[in-house]
C-alpha positions as CSV (number, residue, x, y, z in Angstrom):
1,X,0.5,0.0,0.0
2,X,2.1,3.2,-0.8
3,X,1.2,6.8,0.5
4,X,-1.5,8.8,-0.6
5,X,-0.6,12.5,-2.2
6,X,-3.1,14.5,-3.0
7,X,-2.8,17.7,-5.0
8,X,-5.6,20.1,-5.1
9,X,-6.6,21.9,-7.9
10,X,-3.5,23.6,-10.1
11,X,-3.3,27.4,-9.4
12,X,-2.0,28.4,-12.7
13,X,-3.4,31.3,-15.4
14,X,-4.6,27.9,-17.5
15,X,-7.3,26.1,-16.4
16,X,-7.2,22.7,-15.0
17,X,-9.3,20.4,-13.9
18,X,-8.4,19.0,-10.3
19,X,-6.7,15.5,-9.5
20,X,-5.2,13.5,-7.0
21,X,-2.8,11.4,-7.6
22,X,-2.4,8.1,-6.6
23,X,-2.3,6.0,-3.3
24,X,0.2,4.5,-4.6
25,X,2.9,7.9,-3.9
26,X,4.8,9.0,-7.1
27,X,8.0,7.0,-7.5
28,X,11.1,6.3,-9.2
29,X,11.4,5.8,-13.0
30,X,15.2,6.0,-15.2
31,X,16.7,7.3,-18.2
32,X,17.7,5.9,-21.6
33,X,21.3,6.8,-22.6
34,X,21.9,7.5,-26.4
35,X,20.0,5.5,-28.5
36,X,17.3,7.5,-31.1
37,X,14.4,5.6,-30.6
38,X,11.7,6.4,-28.0
39,X,10.6,4.2,-25.0
40,X,6.9,3.2,-25.6
41,X,3.9,6.0,-24.4
42,X,0.6,4.1,-23.2
43,X,-0.6,5.5,-20.4
44,X,-2.2,3.4,-17.3
45,X,-4.9,4.2,-15.3
46,X,-5.2,6.7,-12.2
47,X,-5.7,5.5,-9.2
48,X,-7.4,7.0,-6.3
49,X,-7.1,6.7,-2.7
50,X,-7.7,2.9,-1.9
51,X,-5.8,2.3,-5.2
52,X,-9.3,2.1,-6.7
53,X,-9.2,3.1,-10.5
54,X,-10.4,7.0,-11.4
55,X,-12.5,7.4,-14.1
56,X,-11.9,9.6,-17.2
57,X,-14.7,11.6,-16.3
58,X,-13.9,15.4,-14.8
59,X,-16.5,17.3,-12.3
60,X,-18.2,19.9,-14.1
61,X,-18.6,22.6,-10.9
62,X,-14.8,21.5,-9.6
63,X,-13.3,22.6,-13.2
64,X,-15.7,25.8,-13.7
65,X,-14.3,26.9,-10.6
66,X,-10.5,26.3,-11.7
67,X,-11.5,28.7,-14.7
68,X,-12.9,30.8,-12.4
69,X,-9.7,31.3,-10.0
70,X,-7.9,31.4,-13.8
71,X,-9.9,34.5,-14.2
72,X,-9.5,36.0,-11.4
73,X,-5.4,35.6,-11.9
74,X,-5.8,37.4,-15.2
75,X,-8.0,39.8,-14.7
76,X,-8.3,40.6,-10.6
77,X,-11.8,40.4,-10.3
78,X,-13.3,39.8,-6.6
79,X,-12.1,36.4,-4.5
80,X,-14.7,33.5,-4.2
81,X,-12.8,32.4,-0.9
82,X,-10.8,29.5,-0.6
83,X,-11.4,26.2,-1.1
84,X,-12.0,23.6,1.5
85,X,-8.3,21.9,1.7
86,X,-7.3,25.7,2.6
87,X,-5.8,26.1,6.1
88,X,-8.3,27.9,8.4
89,X,-5.4,30.6,8.9
90,X,-4.1,31.5,5.9
91,X,-5.0,31.8,2.0
92,X,-4.5,29.0,-0.9
93,X,-3.5,31.5,-3.4
94,X,0.1,33.4,-4.3
95,X,0.0,36.3,-4.0
96,X,0.1,37.6,-7.7
97,X,3.0,39.4,-8.2
98,X,5.4,35.7,-7.6
99,X,2.7,33.8,-9.7
100,X,4.1,36.3,-12.7
101,X,7.2,36.9,-11.4
102,X,8.8,35.6,-14.5
103,X,9.9,32.6,-16.5
104,X,10.5,29.9,-14.7
105,X,14.1,28.3,-15.4
106,X,13.9,24.4,-16.2
107,X,17.3,23.1,-17.5
108,X,18.3,21.1,-14.7
109,X,21.9,21.5,-15.2
110,X,21.2,25.0,-14.2
111,X,19.5,24.8,-11.2
112,X,21.6,22.5,-10.1
113,X,24.0,25.0,-10.5
114,X,22.5,27.4,-8.9
115,X,21.9,25.1,-5.4
116,X,25.3,24.9,-4.8
117,X,26.2,27.1,-1.6
118,X,28.6,29.1,-2.6
119,X,28.7,32.8,-3.1
120,X,31.3,33.5,-5.7
121,X,29.9,36.4,-8.4
122,X,33.1,35.9,-10.6
123,X,31.7,32.5,-11.5
124,X,28.6,33.2,-12.0
125,X,29.9,36.0,-14.7
126,X,31.7,33.0,-16.2
127,X,28.5,30.9,-16.3
128,X,25.4,32.9,-17.1
129,X,26.1,33.8,-20.6
130,X,26.8,30.6,-21.4
131,X,23.4,29.5,-20.5
132,X,22.0,32.5,-22.2
133,X,23.4,30.7,-25.5
134,X,20.5,28.0,-25.3
135,X,18.0,31.3,-25.7
136,X,20.3,32.4,-28.8
137,X,20.2,29.9,-30.8
138,X,16.5,30.0,-30.7
139,X,17.0,32.9,-32.9
140,X,16.6,32.1,-37.1
141,X,19.0,31.6,-39.4
142,X,22.7,32.6,-39.1
143,X,21.4,35.5,-36.4
144,X,21.6,32.6,-33.8
145,X,25.3,32.3,-34.3
146,X,26.1,35.8,-34.0
147,X,24.6,36.2,-30.4
148,X,26.5,33.2,-28.7
149,X,29.7,34.6,-30.8
150,X,28.6,38.2,-28.0
151,X,27.7,35.1,-25.2
152,X,31.1,33.6,-25.8
153,X,32.7,37.1,-25.3
154,X,30.9,37.7,-22.4
155,X,32.4,35.2,-20.5
156,X,35.8,34.8,-21.9
157,X,36.4,38.1,-20.6
158,X,34.6,37.4,-17.0
159,X,36.9,34.4,-17.0
160,X,39.7,36.7,-17.7
161,X,38.6,39.5,-15.9
162,X,37.5,37.5,-12.8
163,X,39.9,34.1,-12.7
164,X,42.0,35.8,-10.0
165,X,38.7,36.2,-7.8
166,X,37.3,32.4,-9.2
167,X,40.7,31.1,-7.4
168,X,40.5,32.8,-4.3
169,X,36.8,31.4,-4.0
170,X,38.6,27.7,-4.3
171,X,37.9,25.2,-1.1
172,X,42.2,24.7,-0.5
173,X,41.7,21.3,-0.2
174,X,40.0,21.5,-3.7
175,X,42.4,24.3,-5.6
176,X,44.7,22.0,-7.9
177,X,42.0,20.9,-9.3
178,X,39.7,23.9,-9.5
179,X,42.4,25.4,-11.3
180,X,43.1,22.6,-13.3
181,X,39.2,22.8,-14.6
182,X,39.7,26.7,-15.2
183,X,42.4,25.8,-17.9
184,X,40.0,23.3,-19.9
185,X,37.5,26.0,-19.7
186,X,39.7,29.1,-20.9
187,X,40.9,26.4,-23.5
188,X,37.6,25.1,-24.6
189,X,35.9,28.6,-25.0
190,X,38.5,29.1,-27.6
191,X,37.6,26.5,-29.3
192,X,34.0,27.5,-28.9
193,X,35.3,31.2,-30.4
194,X,36.1,29.0,-33.6
195,X,33.0,26.5,-33.6
196,X,31.6,29.9,-34.2
197,X,33.7,31.5,-36.9
198,X,33.2,28.4,-38.9
199,X,29.5,29.2,-38.4
200,X,29.4,24.7,-37.4
201,X,26.2,25.8,-35.8
202,X,25.4,21.6,-34.6
203,X,28.9,21.8,-32.5
204,X,28.1,24.7,-30.5
205,X,25.2,22.3,-28.5
206,X,27.6,20.1,-27.7
207,X,30.9,22.5,-27.3
208,X,28.7,24.6,-24.4
209,X,27.2,21.3,-22.5
210,X,31.1,20.9,-21.4
211,X,32.0,24.1,-20.7
212,X,28.9,24.1,-18.1
213,X,30.0,21.0,-17.0
214,X,33.7,22.3,-16.5
215,X,31.8,25.5,-14.8
216,X,30.0,23.2,-12.3
217,X,32.6,21.6,-11.6
218,X,34.2,24.4,-10.5
219,X,31.7,25.3,-8.6
220,X,31.4,22.1,-6.4
221,X,35.2,22.9,-5.6
222,X,34.1,25.9,-4.1
223,X,32.1,24.2,-1.4
224,X,34.6,24.0,1.7
225,X,32.6,21.1,3.5
226,X,28.9,20.5,4.6
227,X,28.1,24.1,5.1
228,X,25.7,23.1,8.1
229,X,24.9,21.0,11.0
230,X,22.0,18.7,10.6
231,X,19.6,19.0,13.5
232,X,20.0,16.3,16.1
233,X,17.4,13.8,15.6
234,X,18.4,13.6,12.3
235,X,22.6,12.9,12.2
236,X,22.2,9.6,13.4
237,X,20.0,8.7,9.7
238,X,21.7,7.9,6.5
239,X,23.2,11.0,5.0
240,X,24.5,12.5,1.6
241,X,26.6,15.3,2.4
242,X,27.8,16.8,-0.9
243,X,26.1,15.2,-3.9
244,X,25.7,11.7,-5.5
245,X,25.2,10.8,-9.5
246,X,23.8,7.6,-9.9
247,X,22.2,5.8,-13.7
248,X,18.7,4.0,-13.1
249,X,18.2,0.8,-16.0
250,X,14.7,-0.1,-16.8
251,X,13.7,-2.0,-18.9
252,X,11.1,-1.8,-20.6
253,X,8.0,-3.6,-22.4
254,X,6.3,-4.1,-25.1
255,X,8.7,-1.6,-27.1
256,X,9.8,-3.5,-30.5
257,X,12.2,-0.2,-30.8
258,X,13.7,0.0,-27.1
259,X,14.2,-2.5,-24.5
260,X,16.6,-0.6,-21.8
261,X,16.6,3.1,-20.7
262,X,19.3,4.7,-18.7
263,X,18.6,7.8,-16.6
264,X,21.7,9.5,-15.7
265,X,20.4,11.7,-11.6
266,X,22.2,13.9,-9.5
267,X,21.1,13.7,-6.4
268,X,21.7,16.8,-4.4
269,X,22.3,16.6,-0.6
270,X,23.7,20.1,-0.2
271,X,19.7,21.0,0.3
272,X,18.6,18.2,1.2
273,X,20.9,15.5,3.1
274,X,17.7,13.7,5.0
275,X,16.3,12.4,2.0
276,X,18.9,12.3,-0.5
277,X,20.4,10.1,2.0
278,X,18.3,7.6,2.4
279,X,17.6,7.4,-1.2
280,X,21.4,6.4,-1.7
281,X,21.3,3.9,1.2
282,X,18.2,2.4,-0.2
283,X,20.0,2.4,-3.7
284,X,23.1,0.6,-1.9
285,X,20.8,-2.4,-0.4
286,X,19.5,-2.7,-4.1
287,X,16.0,-2.0,-2.4
288,X,14.7,-0.2,-6.3
289,X,16.3,-3.3,-8.5
290,X,13.6,-5.7,-9.9
291,X,11.0,-3.1,-8.9
292,X,7.9,-2.4,-11.0
293,X,6.9,1.5,-12.3
294,X,3.5,1.9,-9.9
295,X,2.4,4.5,-11.7
296,X,2.8,6.9,-15.5
297,X,-0.1,8.7,-15.6
298,X,1.3,11.8,-17.4
299,X,2.0,13.8,-14.7
300,X,3.8,11.8,-12.2
301,X,6.0,9.0,-13.1
302,X,6.6,6.7,-9.9
303,X,7.5,3.5,-7.8
304,X,9.0,2.8,-4.3
305,X,6.4,0.7,-3.1
306,X,7.2,-2.6,-2.0
307,X,5.6,-5.8,-2.2
308,X,2.9,-6.6,1.1
309,X,1.4,-3.9,3.4
310,X,4.3,-1.7,4.3
311,X,4.2,1.4,2.7
312,X,7.7,1.9,2.9
313,X,11.2,-0.1,3.2
314,X,10.8,-1.8,6.6
315,X,14.6,-1.7,8.3
316,X,16.0,-4.7,9.4
317,X,17.2,-3.8,12.4
318,X,14.0,-2.3,13.9
319,X,11.4,-4.7,11.8
320,X,9.6,-0.9,10.9
321,X,8.5,0.7,9.0
322,X,12.0,3.8,8.2
323,X,10.6,7.2,7.5
324,X,12.0,10.7,7.2
325,X,10.7,14.1,7.8
326,X,9.8,16.5,4.9
327,X,13.0,18.6,4.1
328,X,12.8,22.0,2.2
329,X,15.4,24.1,1.5
330,X,14.4,27.9,1.5
331,X,16.6,30.4,-0.7
332,X,18.6,32.3,1.8
333,X,18.5,29.7,4.5
334,X,21.6,28.0,5.9
335,X,19.7,24.9,6.7
336,X,16.8,23.1,5.2
337,X,13.2,23.6,7.6
338,X,11.8,20.1,8.3
339,X,8.6,19.0,9.5
340,X,6.5,21.2,8.0
341,X,5.4,22.7,4.6
342,X,6.2,26.8,3.3
343,X,2.4,26.5,3.4
344,X,2.1,25.1,7.3
345,X,4.4,28.0,8.2
346,X,3.0,30.7,6.3
347,X,6.4,31.7,3.8
348,X,4.0,32.0,0.7
349,X,6.6,33.9,-1.2
350,X,9.5,31.9,-0.6
351,X,11.9,30.3,-2.7
352,X,13.3,26.6,-2.9
353,X,16.7,25.9,-3.4
354,X,15.4,23.1,-5.5
355,X,12.3,23.8,-7.7
356,X,9.8,21.5,-9.0
357,X,10.0,23.0,-12.1
358,X,12.2,21.2,-14.7
359,X,11.6,17.9,-16.8
360,X,12.4,14.9,-14.6
361,X,12.0,16.6,-11.2
362,X,12.9,13.8,-8.0
363,X,11.1,14.1,-4.8
364,X,10.3,12.5,-2.5
365,X,6.1,11.0,-2.2
366,X,4.0,10.8,1.0
367,X,1.1,11.0,3.2
368,X,-0.8,13.9,2.2
369,X,-1.9,14.5,5.7
370,X,1.7,13.1,7.2
371,X,5.0,15.6,7.0
372,X,7.1,13.0,8.4
373,X,5.6,9.9,6.9
374,X,8.1,9.5,3.3
375,X,9.7,6.6,3.0
376,X,11.6,4.7,-0.1
377,X,8.6,6.0,-2.7
378,X,9.5,8.5,-5.0
379,X,8.9,10.0,-8.2
380,X,9.6,12.0,-11.2
381,X,7.6,15.2,-12.6
382,X,6.9,15.0,-15.7
383,X,5.3,18.6,-16.4
384,X,7.5,21.9,-16.6
385,X,6.1,25.1,-15.3
386,X,6.0,27.1,-18.0
387,X,3.5,29.6,-16.5
388,X,3.4,28.7,-13.6
389,X,7.0,29.9,-12.2
390,X,8.4,28.1,-10.0
391,X,7.1,28.6,-5.8
392,X,3.5,29.6,-6.8
393,X,2.3,26.2,-7.9
394,X,1.5,22.6,-6.2
395,X,4.7,21.3,-5.4
396,X,6.8,24.3,-4.6
397,X,7.3,23.7,-0.3
398,X,5.2,20.6,0.1
399,X,7.3,17.6,-0.8
400,X,10.8,17.1,-1.1
401,X,12.9,17.5,-4.4
402,X,16.3,15.8,-4.2
403,X,17.9,15.8,-7.2
404,X,16.9,15.8,-11.3
405,X,17.4,13.6,-14.5
406,X,19.9,15.1,-16.5
407,X,20.7,13.0,-19.6
408,X,17.7,11.3,-21.3
409,X,14.5,12.7,-19.2
410,X,12.9,12.7,-22.7
411,X,12.2,9.1,-22.2
412,X,9.9,9.5,-18.5
413,X,7.3,10.5,-20.4
414,X,7.4,7.0,-22.2
415,X,7.7,4.8,-19.6
416,X,4.7,2.9,-18.5
417,X,3.0,0.6,-15.5
418,X,4.8,-2.9,-15.9
419,X,8.0,-1.4,-16.7
420,X,10.9,-3.3,-14.2
421,X,13.7,-0.6,-12.8
422,X,16.9,-3.7,-13.2
423,X,19.0,-2.0,-11.2
424,X,20.1,1.5,-9.6
425,X,23.7,2.7,-9.0
426,X,25.9,4.7,-8.0
427,X,28.4,6.2,-10.7
428,X,30.3,8.8,-8.0
429,X,29.7,10.4,-5.0
430,X,29.3,7.8,-2.3
431,X,31.7,9.2,-0.1
432,X,29.0,11.5,0.7
433,X,26.8,9.0,2.1
434,X,27.1,9.5,6.2
435,X,26.2,6.7,8.4
436,X,25.1,4.3,6.2
437,X,23.3,1.5,7.3
438,X,23.5,-0.7,4.5
439,X,26.9,-1.8,5.7
440,X,25.0,-3.3,8.8
441,X,24.7,-7.0,9.6
442,X,21.2,-7.9,8.3
């Protein structure tokens, strides 16, 4: 029996009908490296609170309310009052200025770089124009390469002028590695400049990705140790004090073109050490190996509900389900908040460091009414915050994000119930796992 995750009406400028996620909490799925063909895309039925099938019909009255709320947000008509799902002391709807604050960042690489606990303006001034190449390439014709060239020159200038400040920001133990990456970055930007001069548009994106990987590496080399203390009550749990990368291999059924999908996922323990640590510990226990995809409804892909009555991982040392607290890092805070949603804390305008922006955002499922009930069930979001900016939707601040799929995420939408997670294994970062319970006998 899986954790229950209920979603109220999605307060977006686009009218949407309300729905609830399945009694099976949102769970894990996988990626496929490389191949040009896609995975199968059939969608299973949705399930309700007790696992019963949810019919495709909808409540016209509720949809009308969604439309009215959407119009209210756009034109500012008088409010209809709060829904029954709202808390009695505070409104459900965020401030309108938050809703229209601007387009969200949807690239998982950008989100992960921005979420690092560093404050070095010089490296950010190199990062930004390299990221802007993506938007430059949206311009039609040769004008796109002219814009890319300006981006490259701006990044090169920022690197040359800020190199000493960047080096000064490197952690002492990582300085040699950071300087090596800076040298590779400088050479790579010269190579990208030649690519642009040769008008080789197809070569721009691979080189951009390479350079941003160098930038991300330099930024990670600026993190000196773990930046805060985890609360005492959670200090003995498996903790990921840093980042880790895992590959998840999914066996795809009933698809003549694809048999295996491998998804690369970056887990962020800087902003969710308890949540990410719990997941890596379960990966090392091979908990997810052989488990089926248990939900794939066009909104999420999910897995992690074990066979039997338990709603999560049963710790053999206690014989009980191991649960973890809700863990949310707010932008500007030095440590996450635990055990409460941002709505419950009255933080309606707070921004989360790991928002539900990217296609393939990975988070923990939990019981709707028990913030600290997450255990093993994980989900990946299949929707982007296209019109509803981050922290103004129904997920940010309510569920604990702890990573993003960074490769082959487009295949997620094509997974279906019954596809099998053959394996998840840690590619890098296992040394950042503290208090690993999988090493304990039993």
